[in-house]
C-alpha positions in Angstrom: 24.3 -11.0 4.0 21.1 -12.4 2.5 17.8 -12.1 4.3 16.4 -15.4 5.7 14.9 -17.5 2.9 16.2 -15.0 0.3 18.7 -16.4 -2.2 20.6 -14.3 -4.7 21.6 -16.2 -7.8 24.5 -15.2 -10.0 23.5 -15.9 -13.6 25.1 -15.3 -16.9 22.1 -13.6 -18.5 18.6 -12.6 -17.9 17.7 -12.6 -21.6 15.8 -15.9 -21.4 13.5 -14.6 -18.6 13.0 -11.3 -20.4 12.0 -13.2 -23.6 9.7 -15.5 -21.7 7.8 -12.5 -20.2 7.7 -10.7 -23.5 6.2 -13.8 -25.2 3.5 -14.1 -22.5 2.6 -10.4 -22.8 2.5 -10.7 -26.7 0.2 -13.7 -26.5 -2.2 -12.0 -24.1 -2.1 -8.7 -26.2 -3.2 -10.8 -29.2 -6.0 -12.4 -27.2 -7.2 -9.0 -26.2 -7.1 -7.9 -29.8 -9.1 -10.9 -31.0 -11.7 -10.4 -28.2 -12.3 -6.7 -28.9 -11.6 -6.5 -32.7 -10.2 -3.0 -32.2 -8.4 -1.4 -35.1 -4.7 -2.2 -35.4 -3.8 1.3 -34.1 -4.7 0.1 -30.7 -1.8 -2.3 -30.5 0.0 -0.3 -27.8 -3.2 -0.1 -25.7 -3.6 -3.9 -26.0 0.1 -4.5 -25.1 -0.1 -2.2 -22.0 -3.3 -3.9 -20.9 -1.8 -7.3 -21.2 1.4 -6.2 -19.4 -0.6 -4.7 -16.5 -2.8 -7.9 -16.3 0.2 -10.3 -16.3 2.9 -8.5 -14.4 3.4 -6.3 -11.4 6.2 -3.8 -11.6 6.9 -2.6 -8.1 8.5 0.8 -7.6 12.3 0.9 -7.6 15.0 3.4 -6.4 18.6 3.0 -7.6 21.3 5.1 -6.0 25.1 5.1 -5.9 27.1 5.6 -2.8 30.6 4.6 -1.7 31.4 2.5 -4.8 28.1 0.6 -4.4 24.7 0.7 -6.0 21.8 0.5 -3.6 18.5 -0.8 -5.0 15.4 -0.4 -2.9 12.2 -2.1 -4.1 8.8 -1.8 -2.4 7.1 -5.2 -2.4 4.6 -5.3 0.5 2.8 -8.5 1.0 5.4 -10.6 -0.7 7.2 -13.3 1.4 11.0 -13.3 1.0 11.0 -17.1 0.3 8.9 -16.5 -2.8 11.3 -14.0 -4.3 13.7 -15.1 -7.1 16.6 -12.6 -7.2 19.1 -12.9 -10.0 22.2 -10.8 -10.8 24.6 -10.4 -13.6 27.4 -7.9 -13.9 25.0 -5.6 -15.7 21.5 -6.5 -14.5 19.2 -7.3 -11.6 16.1 -9.3 -12.1 13.5 -9.9 -9.4 10.4 -12.0 -9.9 7.8 -13.9 -7.8 4.3 -15.3 -8.2 1.9 -13.0 -6.4 -1.6 -14.2 -5.7 -4.4 -12.2 -4.1 -7.7 -14.0 -3.8 -11.1 -13.1 -2.4 -13.3 -15.3 -0.3 -17.0 -15.1 0.2 -16.4 -15.2 4.0 -15.2 -11.6 3.9 -18.1 -10.3 1.9 -18.4 -8.6 -1.4 -15.2 -6.9 -2.6 -16.1 -3.5 -4.0 -12.5 -2.2 -4.8 -9.3 -4.2 -4.9 -5.9 -2.8 -6.0 -3.8 -5.7 -4.6 -1.7 -7.1 -7.4 -1.8 -10.6 -8.7 0.3 -12.3 -11.3 4.0 -12.2 -11.8 6.1 -9.6 -9.9 8.7 -8.8 -12.5 11.3 -6.1 -12.3 14.5 -5.8 -14.2 17.1 -3.1 -13.4 20.1 -2.3 -15.6 23.0 -1.0 -13.7 24.7 2.1 -15.1 28.1 0.5 -14.3 29.1 -3.2 -14.0 28.9 -4.8 -10.6 30.6 -7.7 -8.9 27.8 -10.3 -8.7 29.7 -12.1 -6.0 29.4 -9.1 -3.7 25.7 -8.4 -3.6 24.0 -8.2 -0.2 20.2 -8.3 0.5 18.0 -7.2 3.3 14.2 -7.7 3.3 12.3 -5.9 6.0 8.7 -4.5 6.3 8.0 -5.1 2.6 11.1 -3.3 1.4 13.9 -5.2 -0.4 17.2 -3.5 -0.2 20.1 -4.8 -2.3 23.7 -3.4 -2.1 25.9 -4.3 -5.1 29.6 -3.5 -5.2 30.6 -1.7 -8.4 33.3 -3.7 -10.2 36.8 -2.3 -10.6 37.3 -1.2 -14.1 40.2 -2.8 -15.9 42.0 -0.3 -18.2 
């Protein structure tokens, strides 16, 4: 049972989406390097800064119970209609565009930790699942997916 406005798409692979995000982060990391002219041994720092700037990785909990995997993802402030949920027999990919903006009407912002950018989270299942038997529930900023573990063919 999918939550209202939440579609789960069965796809063959998430490799293209992973490559796309990787390319965006690599480009931004290079821009940071060019701007700061830090020595090359700061490559990892540049990569992590670019990744944090471009993507939001919400916390995930993966558990196994009764021949199912249960994935819980905390995504407060995200509307279910903005979520893109994709599953393969091996992976789960969730992304959405997340925007948080400030207006002058509310005064000067002194601290802001609300994320903006691309919500991007990939989870690799420890065992294959049946992508046709994935259910989702989205309530109070918590996405809960239940995925039936596939019967192993011996």
